[in-house]
mmCIF file of the N, C-alpha and C atoms, coordinates in Angstrom:
data_MODEL
# 
_entry.id   MODEL 
# 
loop_
_atom_site.group_PDB 
_atom_site.id 
_atom_site.type_symbol 
_atom_site.label_atom_id 
_atom_site.label_alt_id 
_atom_site.label_comp_id 
_atom_site.label_asym_id 
_atom_site.label_entity_id 
_atom_site.label_seq_id 
_atom_site.pdbx_PDB_ins_code 
_atom_site.Cartn_x 
_atom_site.Cartn_y 
_atom_site.Cartn_z 
_atom_site.occupancy 
_atom_site.B_iso_or_equiv 
_atom_site.pdbx_formal_charge 
_atom_site.auth_seq_id 
_atom_site.auth_comp_id 
_atom_site.auth_asym_id 
_atom_site.auth_atom_id 
_atom_site.pdbx_PDB_model_num 
ATOM 1   N N  . MET A 1 1  ? 79.092  139.711 41.974 1.00 0.00 ? 1  MET A N  1 
ATOM 2   C CA . MET A 1 1  ? 79.832  138.704 42.702 1.00 0.00 ? 1  MET A CA 1 
ATOM 3   C C  . MET A 1 1  ? 78.924  137.496 42.927 1.00 0.00 ? 1  MET A C  1 
ATOM 4   N N  . MET A 1 2  ? 79.180  136.721 43.909 1.00 0.00 ? 2  MET A N  1 
ATOM 5   C CA . MET A 1 2  ? 78.458  135.460 44.051 1.00 0.00 ? 2  MET A CA 1 
ATOM 6   C C  . MET A 1 2  ? 77.064  135.609 44.643 1.00 0.00 ? 2  MET A C  1 
ATOM 7   N N  . PHE A 1 3  ? 76.718  136.783 45.166 1.00 0.00 ? 3  PHE A N  1 
ATOM 8   C CA . PHE A 1 3  ? 75.402  136.952 45.762 1.00 0.00 ? 3  PHE A CA 1 
ATOM 9   C C  . PHE A 1 3  ? 74.445  137.716 44.854 1.00 0.00 ? 3  PHE A C  1 
ATOM 10  N N  . GLY A 1 4  ? 74.870  138.065 43.641 1.00 0.00 ? 4  GLY A N  1 
ATOM 11  C CA . GLY A 1 4  ? 73.999  138.706 42.692 1.00 0.00 ? 4  GLY A CA 1 
ATOM 12  C C  . GLY A 1 4  ? 73.857  140.205 42.851 1.00 0.00 ? 4  GLY A C  1 
ATOM 13  N N  . HIS A 1 5  ? 74.662  140.836 43.700 1.00 0.00 ? 5  HIS A N  1 
ATOM 14  C CA . HIS A 1 5  ? 74.623  142.290 43.850 1.00 0.00 ? 5  HIS A CA 1 
ATOM 15  C C  . HIS A 1 5  ? 76.013  142.780 44.211 1.00 0.00 ? 5  HIS A C  1 
ATOM 16  N N  . GLU A 1 6  ? 76.193  144.087 44.192 1.00 0.00 ? 6  GLU A N  1 
ATOM 17  C CA . GLU A 1 6  ? 77.502  144.645 44.520 1.00 0.00 ? 6  GLU A CA 1 
ATOM 18  C C  . GLU A 1 6  ? 77.858  144.327 45.977 1.00 0.00 ? 6  GLU A C  1 
ATOM 19  N N  . PRO A 1 7  ? 79.059  143.829 46.214 1.00 0.00 ? 7  PRO A N  1 
ATOM 20  C CA . PRO A 1 7  ? 79.435  143.487 47.590 1.00 0.00 ? 7  PRO A CA 1 
ATOM 21  C C  . PRO A 1 7  ? 79.758  144.743 48.399 1.00 0.00 ? 7  PRO A C  1 
ATOM 22  N N  . ASN A 1 8  ? 79.427  144.684 49.680 1.00 0.00 ? 8  ASN A N  1 
ATOM 23  C CA . ASN A 1 8  ? 79.808  145.771 50.578 1.00 0.00 ? 8  ASN A CA 1 
ATOM 24  C C  . ASN A 1 8  ? 81.149  145.412 51.212 1.00 0.00 ? 8  ASN A C  1 
ATOM 25  N N  . PRO A 1 9  ? 81.783  146.330 51.931 1.00 0.00 ? 9  PRO A N  1 
ATOM 26  C CA . PRO A 1 9  ? 83.103  146.039 52.515 1.00 0.00 ? 9  PRO A CA 1 
ATOM 27  C C  . PRO A 1 9  ? 83.120  144.811 53.429 1.00 0.00 ? 9  PRO A C  1 
ATOM 28  N N  . GLU A 1 10 ? 82.030  144.583 54.162 1.00 0.00 ? 10 GLU A N  1 
ATOM 29  C CA . GLU A 1 10 ? 81.977  143.429 55.057 1.00 0.00 ? 10 GLU A CA 1 
ATOM 30  C C  . GLU A 1 10 ? 81.989  142.122 54.265 1.00 0.00 ? 10 GLU A C  1 
ATOM 31  N N  . MET A 1 11 ? 81.266  142.099 53.147 1.00 0.00 ? 11 MET A N  1 
ATOM 32  C CA . MET A 1 11 ? 81.240  140.893 52.318 1.00 0.00 ? 11 MET A CA 1 
ATOM 33  C C  . MET A 1 11 ? 82.604  140.626 51.692 1.00 0.00 ? 11 MET A C  1 
ATOM 34  N N  . ILE A 1 12 ? 83.276  141.675 51.269 1.00 0.00 ? 12 ILE A N  1 
ATOM 35  C CA . ILE A 1 12 ? 84.608  141.519 50.689 1.00 0.00 ? 12 ILE A CA 1 
ATOM 36  C C  . ILE A 1 12 ? 85.572  140.986 51.748 1.00 0.00 ? 12 ILE A C  1 
ATOM 37  N N  . ALA A 1 13 ? 85.486  141.529 52.953 1.00 0.00 ? 13 ALA A N  1 
ATOM 38  C CA . ALA A 1 13 ? 86.341  141.049 54.047 1.00 0.00 ? 13 ALA A CA 1 
ATOM 39  C C  . ALA A 1 13 ? 86.052  139.584 54.351 1.00 0.00 ? 13 ALA A C  1 
ATOM 40  N N  . TRP A 1 14 ? 84.757  139.212 54.394 1.00 0.00 ? 14 TRP A N  1 
ATOM 41  C CA . TRP A 1 14 ? 84.377  137.815 54.636 1.00 0.00 ? 14 TRP A CA 1 
ATOM 42  C C  . TRP A 1 14 ? 84.954  136.913 53.556 1.00 0.00 ? 14 TRP A C  1 
ATOM 43  N N  . PHE A 1 15 ? 84.823  137.329 52.292 1.00 0.00 ? 15 PHE A N  1 
ATOM 44  C CA . PHE A 1 15 ? 85.339  136.551 51.173 1.00 0.00 ? 15 PHE A CA 1 
ATOM 45  C C  . PHE A 1 15 ? 86.844  136.362 51.298 1.00 0.00 ? 15 PHE A C  1 
ATOM 46  N N  . ASP A 1 16 ? 87.583  137.462 51.528 1.00 0.00 ? 16 ASP A N  1 
ATOM 47  C CA . ASP A 1 16 ? 89.036  137.381 51.639 1.00 0.00 ? 16 ASP A CA 1 
ATOM 48  C C  . ASP A 1 16 ? 89.469  136.482 52.794 1.00 0.00 ? 16 ASP A C  1 
ATOM 49  N N  . GLU A 1 17 ? 88.803  136.611 53.935 1.00 0.00 ? 17 GLU A N  1 
ATOM 50  C CA . GLU A 1 17 ? 89.151  135.787 55.100 1.00 0.00 ? 17 GLU A CA 1 
ATOM 51  C C  . GLU A 1 17 ? 88.951  134.304 54.797 1.00 0.00 ? 17 GLU A C  1 
ATOM 52  N N  . ASN A 1 18 ? 87.816  133.965 54.205 1.00 0.00 ? 18 ASN A N  1 
ATOM 53  C CA . ASN A 1 18 ? 87.532  132.564 53.910 1.00 0.00 ? 18 ASN A CA 1 
ATOM 54  C C  . ASN A 1 18 ? 88.385  132.025 52.766 1.00 0.00 ? 18 ASN A C  1 
ATOM 55  N N  . ARG A 1 19 ? 88.721  132.891 51.819 1.00 0.00 ? 19 ARG A N  1 
ATOM 56  C CA . ARG A 1 19 ? 89.618  132.483 50.735 1.00 0.00 ? 19 ARG A CA 1 
ATOM 57  C C  . ARG A 1 19 ? 90.981  132.108 51.310 1.00 0.00 ? 19 ARG A C  1 
ATOM 58  N N  . LYS A 1 20 ? 91.472  132.922 52.239 1.00 0.00 ? 20 LYS A N  1 
ATOM 59  C CA . LYS A 1 20 ? 92.774  132.640 52.866 1.00 0.00 ? 20 LYS A CA 1 
ATOM 60  C C  . LYS A 1 20 ? 92.716  131.353 53.685 1.00 0.00 ? 20 LYS A C  1 
ATOM 61  N N  . LYS A 1 21 ? 91.624  131.169 54.439 1.00 0.00 ? 21 LYS A N  1 
ATOM 62  C CA . LYS A 1 21 ? 91.474  129.948 55.242 1.00 0.00 ? 21 LYS A CA 1 
ATOM 63  C C  . LYS A 1 21 ? 91.484  128.709 54.347 1.00 0.00 ? 21 LYS A C  1 
ATOM 64  N N  . ALA A 1 22 ? 90.905  128.833 53.163 1.00 0.00 ? 22 ALA A N  1 
ATOM 65  C CA . ALA A 1 22 ? 90.825  127.700 52.238 1.00 0.00 ? 22 ALA A CA 1 
ATOM 66  C C  . ALA A 1 22 ? 92.125  127.502 51.467 1.00 0.00 ? 22 ALA A C  1 
ATOM 67  N N  . GLY A 1 23 ? 93.058  128.458 51.597 1.00 0.00 ? 23 GLY A N  1 
ATOM 68  C CA . GLY A 1 23 ? 94.327  128.339 50.897 1.00 0.00 ? 23 GLY A CA 1 
ATOM 69  C C  . GLY A 1 23 ? 94.217  128.636 49.408 1.00 0.00 ? 23 GLY A C  1 
ATOM 70  N N  . VAL A 1 24 ? 93.235  129.439 49.025 1.00 0.00 ? 24 VAL A N  1 
ATOM 71  C CA . VAL A 1 24 ? 93.013  129.774 47.619 1.00 0.00 ? 24 VAL A CA 1 
ATOM 72  C C  . VAL A 1 24 ? 93.685  131.106 47.315 1.00 0.00 ? 24 VAL A C  1 
ATOM 73  N N  . THR A 1 25 ? 94.457  131.138 46.245 1.00 0.00 ? 25 THR A N  1 
ATOM 74  C CA . THR A 1 25 ? 95.050  132.391 45.811 1.00 0.00 ? 25 THR A CA 1 
ATOM 75  C C  . THR A 1 25 ? 94.318  132.866 44.560 1.00 0.00 ? 25 THR A C  1 
ATOM 76  N N  . LEU A 1 26 ? 94.221  134.173 44.416 1.00 0.00 ? 26 LEU A N  1 
ATOM 77  C CA . LEU A 1 26 ? 93.579  134.745 43.240 1.00 0.00 ? 26 LEU A CA 1 
ATOM 78  C C  . LEU A 1 26 ? 94.622  134.907 42.149 1.00 0.00 ? 26 LEU A C  1 
ATOM 79  N N  . SER A 1 27 ? 94.353  134.316 41.017 1.00 0.00 ? 27 SER A N  1 
ATOM 80  C CA . SER A 1 27 ? 95.276  134.404 39.887 1.00 0.00 ? 27 SER A CA 1 
ATOM 81  C C  . SER A 1 27 ? 94.534  133.973 38.631 1.00 0.00 ? 27 SER A C  1 
ATOM 82  N N  . PRO A 1 28 ? 95.106  134.255 37.463 1.00 0.00 ? 28 PRO A N  1 
ATOM 83  C CA . PRO A 1 28 ? 94.457  133.785 36.242 1.00 0.00 ? 28 PRO A CA 1 
ATOM 84  C C  . PRO A 1 28 ? 94.348  132.263 36.240 1.00 0.00 ? 28 PRO A C  1 
ATOM 85  N N  . THR A 1 29 ? 93.281  131.778 35.690 1.00 0.00 ? 29 THR A N  1 
ATOM 86  C CA . THR A 1 29 ? 93.087  130.341 35.573 1.00 0.00 ? 29 THR A CA 1 
ATOM 87  C C  . THR A 1 29 ? 93.092  129.990 34.097 1.00 0.00 ? 29 THR A C  1 
ATOM 88  N N  . TRP A 1 30 ? 93.969  129.088 33.729 1.00 0.00 ? 30 TRP A N  1 
ATOM 89  C CA . TRP A 1 30 ? 94.089  128.699 32.337 1.00 0.00 ? 30 TRP A CA 1 
ATOM 90  C C  . TRP A 1 30 ? 93.509  127.313 32.158 1.00 0.00 ? 30 TRP A C  1 
ATOM 91  N N  . LEU A 1 31 ? 92.728  127.175 31.099 1.00 0.00 ? 31 LEU A N  1 
ATOM 92  C CA . LEU A 1 31 ? 92.176  125.863 30.779 1.00 0.00 ? 31 LEU A CA 1 
ATOM 93  C C  . LEU A 1 31 ? 93.225  125.032 30.069 1.00 0.00 ? 31 LEU A C  1 
ATOM 94  N N  . GLU A 1 32 ? 93.162  123.764 30.298 1.00 0.00 ? 32 GLU A N  1 
ATOM 95  C CA . GLU A 1 32 ? 94.035  122.839 29.575 1.00 0.00 ? 32 GLU A CA 1 
ATOM 96  C C  . GLU A 1 32 ? 93.340  121.489 29.516 1.00 0.00 ? 32 GLU A C  1 
ATOM 97  N N  . GLY A 1 33 ? 93.843  120.660 28.655 1.00 0.00 ? 33 GLY A N  1 
ATOM 98  C CA . GLY A 1 33 ? 93.310  119.307 28.554 1.00 0.00 ? 33 GLY A CA 1 
ATOM 99  C C  . GLY A 1 33 ? 91.886  119.266 28.030 1.00 0.00 ? 33 GLY A C  1 
ATOM 100 N N  . GLU A 1 34 ? 91.099  118.369 28.580 1.00 0.00 ? 34 GLU A N  1 
ATOM 101 C CA . GLU A 1 34 ? 89.739  118.142 28.113 1.00 0.00 ? 34 GLU A CA 1 
ATOM 102 C C  . GLU A 1 34 ? 88.826  119.364 28.280 1.00 0.00 ? 34 GLU A C  1 
ATOM 103 N N  . PRO A 1 35 ? 88.904  120.128 29.394 1.00 0.00 ? 35 PRO A N  1 
ATOM 104 C CA . PRO A 1 35 ? 88.074  121.339 29.488 1.00 0.00 ? 35 PRO A CA 1 
ATOM 105 C C  . PRO A 1 35 ? 88.378  122.347 28.374 1.00 0.00 ? 35 PRO A C  1 
ATOM 106 N N  . LEU A 1 36 ? 89.645  122.507 28.029 1.00 0.00 ? 36 LEU A N  1 
ATOM 107 C CA . LEU A 1 36 ? 90.023  123.394 26.933 1.00 0.00 ? 36 LEU A CA 1 
ATOM 108 C C  . LEU A 1 36 ? 89.430  122.901 25.619 1.00 0.00 ? 36 LEU A C  1 
ATOM 109 N N  . GLU A 1 37 ? 89.508  121.618 25.371 1.00 0.00 ? 37 GLU A N  1 
ATOM 110 C CA . GLU A 1 37 ? 88.967  121.051 24.139 1.00 0.00 ? 37 GLU A CA 1 
ATOM 111 C C  . GLU A 1 37 ? 87.460  121.275 24.039 1.00 0.00 ? 37 GLU A C  1 
ATOM 112 N N  . ARG A 1 38 ? 86.744  121.160 25.157 1.00 0.00 ? 38 ARG A N  1 
ATOM 113 C CA . ARG A 1 38 ? 85.301  121.406 25.154 1.00 0.00 ? 38 ARG A CA 1 
ATOM 114 C C  . ARG A 1 38 ? 84.988  122.844 24.768 1.00 0.00 ? 38 ARG A C  1 
ATOM 115 N N  . VAL A 1 39 ? 85.740  123.791 25.333 1.00 0.00 ? 39 VAL A N  1 
ATOM 116 C CA . VAL A 1 39 ? 85.519  125.205 25.017 1.00 0.00 ? 39 VAL A CA 1 
ATOM 117 C C  . VAL A 1 39 ? 85.825  125.475 23.550 1.00 0.00 ? 39 VAL A C  1 
ATOM 118 N N  . LEU A 1 40 ? 86.950  124.962 23.063 1.00 0.00 ? 40 LEU A N  1 
ATOM 119 C CA . LEU A 1 40 ? 87.314  125.175 21.664 1.00 0.00 ? 40 LEU A CA 1 
ATOM 120 C C  . LEU A 1 40 ? 86.277  124.586 20.718 1.00 0.00 ? 40 LEU A C  1 
ATOM 121 N N  . THR A 1 41 ? 85.789  123.402 21.041 1.00 0.00 ? 41 THR A N  1 
ATOM 122 C CA . THR A 1 41 ? 84.768  122.761 20.207 1.00 0.00 ? 41 THR A CA 1 
ATOM 123 C C  . THR A 1 41 ? 83.491  123.596 20.193 1.00 0.00 ? 41 THR A C  1 
ATOM 124 N N  . ARG A 1 42 ? 83.104  124.112 21.344 1.00 0.00 ? 42 ARG A N  1 
ATOM 125 C CA . ARG A 1 42 ? 81.889  124.917 21.440 1.00 0.00 ? 42 ARG A CA 1 
ATOM 126 C C  . ARG A 1 42 ? 82.040  126.257 20.714 1.00 0.00 ? 42 ARG A C  1 
ATOM 127 N N  . MET A 1 43 ? 83.241  126.855 20.740 1.00 0.00 ? 43 MET A N  1 
ATOM 128 C CA . MET A 1 43 ? 83.464  128.172 20.138 1.00 0.00 ? 43 MET A CA 1 
ATOM 129 C C  . MET A 1 43 ? 83.778  128.110 18.652 1.00 0.00 ? 43 MET A C  1 
ATOM 130 N N  . GLU A 1 44 ? 84.251  126.994 18.160 1.00 0.00 ? 44 GLU A N  1 
ATOM 131 C CA . GLU A 1 44 ? 84.740  126.879 16.783 1.00 0.00 ? 44 GLU A CA 1 
ATOM 132 C C  . GLU A 1 44 ? 83.756  127.406 15.736 1.00 0.00 ? 44 GLU A C  1 
ATOM 133 N N  . PRO A 1 45 ? 82.465  127.121 15.838 1.00 0.00 ? 45 PRO A N  1 
ATOM 134 C CA . PRO A 1 45 ? 81.545  127.634 14.821 1.00 0.00 ? 45 PRO A CA 1 
ATOM 135 C C  . PRO A 1 45 ? 81.413  129.168 14.822 1.00 0.00 ? 45 PRO A C  1 
ATOM 136 N N  . HIS A 1 46 ? 81.815  129.820 15.878 1.00 0.00 ? 46 HIS A N  1 
ATOM 137 C CA . HIS A 1 46 ? 81.620  131.258 16.027 1.00 0.00 ? 46 HIS A CA 1 
ATOM 138 C C  . HIS A 1 46 ? 82.883  132.080 15.759 1.00 0.00 ? 46 HIS A C  1 
ATOM 139 N N  . ILE A 1 47 ? 84.022  131.434 15.653 1.00 0.00 ? 47 ILE A N  1 
ATOM 140 C CA . ILE A 1 47 ? 85.306  132.145 15.588 1.00 0.00 ? 47 ILE A CA 1 
ATOM 141 C C  . ILE A 1 47 ? 85.377  133.103 14.406 1.00 0.00 ? 47 ILE A C  1 
ATOM 142 N N  . GLU A 1 48 ? 85.039  132.660 13.213 1.00 0.00 ? 48 GLU A N  1 
ATOM 143 C CA . GLU A 1 48 ? 85.148  133.524 12.032 1.00 0.00 ? 48 GLU A CA 1 
ATOM 144 C C  . GLU A 1 48 ? 84.250  134.751 12.164 1.00 0.00 ? 48 GLU A C  1 
ATOM 145 N N  . ARG A 1 49 ? 83.064  134.585 12.708 1.00 0.00 ? 49 ARG A N  1 
ATOM 146 C CA . ARG A 1 49 ? 82.136  135.702 12.894 1.00 0.00 ? 49 ARG A CA 1 
ATOM 147 C C  . ARG A 1 49 ? 82.655  136.690 13.939 1.00 0.00 ? 49 ARG A C  1 
ATOM 148 N N  . LEU A 1 50 ? 83.363  136.196 14.947 1.00 0.00 ? 50 LEU A N  1 
ATOM 149 C CA . LEU A 1 50 ? 83.822  137.045 16.046 1.00 0.00 ? 50 LEU A CA 1 
ATOM 150 C C  . LEU A 1 50 ? 85.161  137.730 15.777 1.00 0.00 ? 50 LEU A C  1 
ATOM 151 N N  . LYS A 1 51 ? 85.940  137.232 14.839 1.00 0.00 ? 51 LYS A N  1 
ATOM 152 C CA . LYS A 1 51 ? 87.254  137.824 14.566 1.00 0.00 ? 51 LYS A CA 1 
ATOM 153 C C  . LYS A 1 51 ? 87.189  139.318 14.262 1.00 0.00 ? 51 LYS A C  1 
ATOM 154 N N  . PRO A 1 52 ? 86.278  139.790 13.376 1.00 0.00 ? 52 PRO A N  1 
ATOM 155 C CA . PRO A 1 52 ? 86.229  141.234 13.106 1.00 0.00 ? 52 PRO A CA 1 
ATOM 156 C C  . PRO A 1 52 ? 85.851  142.060 14.339 1.00 0.00 ? 52 PRO A C  1 
ATOM 157 N N  . ILE A 1 53 ? 84.989  141.525 15.165 1.00 0.00 ? 53 ILE A N  1 
ATOM 158 C CA . ILE A 1 53 ? 84.591  142.229 16.389 1.00 0.00 ? 53 ILE A CA 1 
ATOM 159 C C  . ILE A 1 53 ? 85.798  142.365 17.311 1.00 0.00 ? 53 ILE A C  1 
ATOM 160 N N  . ASN A 1 54 ? 86.535  141.278 17.473 1.00 0.00 ? 54 ASN A N  1 
ATOM 161 C CA . ASN A 1 54 ? 87.728  141.300 18.308 1.00 0.00 ? 54 ASN A CA 1 
ATOM 162 C C  . ASN A 1 54 ? 88.768  142.270 17.759 1.00 0.00 ? 54 ASN A C  1 
ATOM 163 N N  . ALA A 1 55 ? 88.972  142.276 16.449 1.00 0.00 ? 55 ALA A N  1 
ATOM 164 C CA . ALA A 1 55 ? 89.942  143.187 15.835 1.00 0.00 ? 55 ALA A CA 1 
ATOM 165 C C  . ALA A 1 55 ? 89.542  144.640 16.082 1.00 0.00 ? 55 ALA A C  1 
ATOM 166 N N  . ALA A 1 56 ? 88.242  144.947 15.971 1.00 0.00 ? 56 ALA A N  1 
ATOM 167 C CA . ALA A 1 56 ? 87.769  146.314 16.223 1.00 0.00 ? 56 ALA A CA 1 
ATOM 168 C C  . ALA A 1 56 ? 87.982  146.702 17.684 1.00 0.00 ? 56 ALA A C  1 
ATOM 169 N N  . GLN A 1 57 ? 87.745  145.776 18.606 1.00 0.00 ? 57 GLN A N  1 
ATOM 170 C CA . GLN A 1 57 ? 87.950  146.060 20.027 1.00 0.00 ? 57 GLN A CA 1 
ATOM 171 C C  . GLN A 1 57 ? 89.418  146.320 20.318 1.00 0.00 ? 57 GLN A C  1 
ATOM 172 N N  . ILE A 1 58 ? 90.298  145.547 19.724 1.00 0.00 ? 58 ILE A N  1 
ATOM 173 C CA . ILE A 1 58 ? 91.736  145.733 19.923 1.00 0.00 ? 58 ILE A CA 1 
ATOM 174 C C  . ILE A 1 58 ? 92.175  147.074 19.352 1.00 0.00 ? 58 ILE A C  1 
ATOM 175 N N  . ALA A 1 59 ? 91.692  147.415 18.146 1.00 0.00 ? 59 ALA A N  1 
ATOM 176 C CA . ALA A 1 59 ? 92.044  148.686 17.528 1.00 0.00 ? 59 ALA A CA 1 
ATOM 177 C C  . ALA A 1 59 ? 91.569  149.857 18.381 1.00 0.00 ? 59 ALA A C  1 
ATOM 178 N N  . ASP A 1 60 ? 90.362  149.760 18.928 1.00 0.00 ? 60 ASP A N  1 
ATOM 179 C CA . ASP A 1 60 ? 89.831  150.814 19.785 1.00 0.00 ? 60 ASP A CA 1 
ATOM 180 C C  . ASP A 1 60 ? 90.677  150.968 21.052 1.00 0.00 ? 60 ASP A C  1 
ATOM 181 N N  . ALA A 1 61 ? 91.046  149.855 21.650 1.00 0.00 ? 61 ALA A N  1 
ATOM 182 C CA . ALA A 1 61 ? 91.879  149.900 22.852 1.00 0.00 ? 61 ALA A CA 1 
ATOM 183 C C  . ALA A 1 61 ? 93.249  150.506 22.530 1.00 0.00 ? 61 ALA A C  1 
ATOM 184 N N  . ASP A 1 62 ? 93.811  150.153 21.383 1.00 0.00 ? 62 ASP A N  1 
ATOM 185 C CA . ASP A 1 62 ? 95.111  150.702 20.973 1.00 0.00 ? 62 ASP A CA 1 
ATOM 186 C C  . ASP A 1 62 ? 95.015  152.220 20.798 1.00 0.00 ? 62 ASP A C  1 
ATOM 187 N N  . LYS A 1 63 ? 93.915  152.703 20.216 1.00 0.00 ? 63 LYS A N  1 
ATOM 188 C CA . LYS A 1 63 ? 93.713  154.148 20.039 1.00 0.00 ? 63 LYS A CA 1 
ATOM 189 C C  . LYS A 1 63 ? 93.676  154.855 21.386 1.00 0.00 ? 63 LYS A C  1 
ATOM 190 N N  . ARG A 1 64 ? 92.949  154.270 22.338 1.00 0.00 ? 64 ARG A N  1 
ATOM 191 C CA . ARG A 1 64 ? 92.843  154.889 23.665 1.00 0.00 ? 64 ARG A CA 1 
ATOM 192 C C  . ARG A 1 64 ? 94.206  154.946 24.356 1.00 0.00 ? 64 ARG A C  1 
ATOM 193 N N  . VAL A 1 65 ? 94.991  153.909 24.217 1.00 0.00 ? 65 VAL A N  1 
ATOM 194 C CA . VAL A 1 65 ? 96.331  153.897 24.810 1.00 0.00 ? 65 VAL A CA 1 
ATOM 195 C C  . VAL A 1 65 ? 97.203  154.958 24.154 1.00 0.00 ? 65 VAL A C  1 
ATOM 196 N N  . ALA A 1 66 ? 97.122  155.063 22.829 1.00 0.00 ? 66 ALA A N  1 
ATOM 197 C CA . ALA A 1 66 ? 97.919  156.050 22.106 1.00 0.00 ? 66 ALA A CA 1 
ATOM 198 C C  . ALA A 1 66 ? 97.526  157.475 22.480 1.00 0.00 ? 66 ALA A C  1 
ATOM 199 N N  . GLN A 1 67 ? 96.237  157.709 22.727 1.00 0.00 ? 67 GLN A N  1 
ATOM 200 C CA . GLN A 1 67 ? 95.765  159.036 23.109 1.00 0.00 ? 67 GLN A CA 1 
ATOM 201 C C  . GLN A 1 67 ? 96.274  159.437 24.482 1.00 0.00 ? 67 GLN A C  1 
ATOM 202 N N  . LYS A 1 68 ? 96.453  158.468 25.374 1.00 0.00 ? 68 LYS A N  1 
ATOM 203 C CA . LYS A 1 68 ? 96.953  158.763 26.717 1.00 0.00 ? 68 LYS A CA 1 
ATOM 204 C C  . LYS A 1 68 ? 98.440  159.082 26.714 1.00 0.00 ? 68 LYS A C  1 
ATOM 205 N N  . SER A 1 69 ? 99.156  158.628 25.700 1.00 0.00 ? 69 SER A N  1 
ATOM 206 C CA . SER A 1 69 ? 100.610 158.837 25.634 1.00 0.00 ? 69 SER A CA 1 
ATOM 207 C C  . SER A 1 69 ? 100.962 160.230 25.155 1.00 0.00 ? 69 SER A C  1 
# 
């Protein structure tokens, strides 16, 4: 978390209380616009190399789901 170690229950409670006071909700954050373009530009040279790794991870996850069924 933000302090560099596993949070204890008191730290989690402090975080939740202050998050609520600040009006922040926890949800996925999607990039768009210029920040998205920066990430895509930075990742573009690596995409072809990473595709097989991603495909293997997806296949492994699919196997685990199928085994649970």
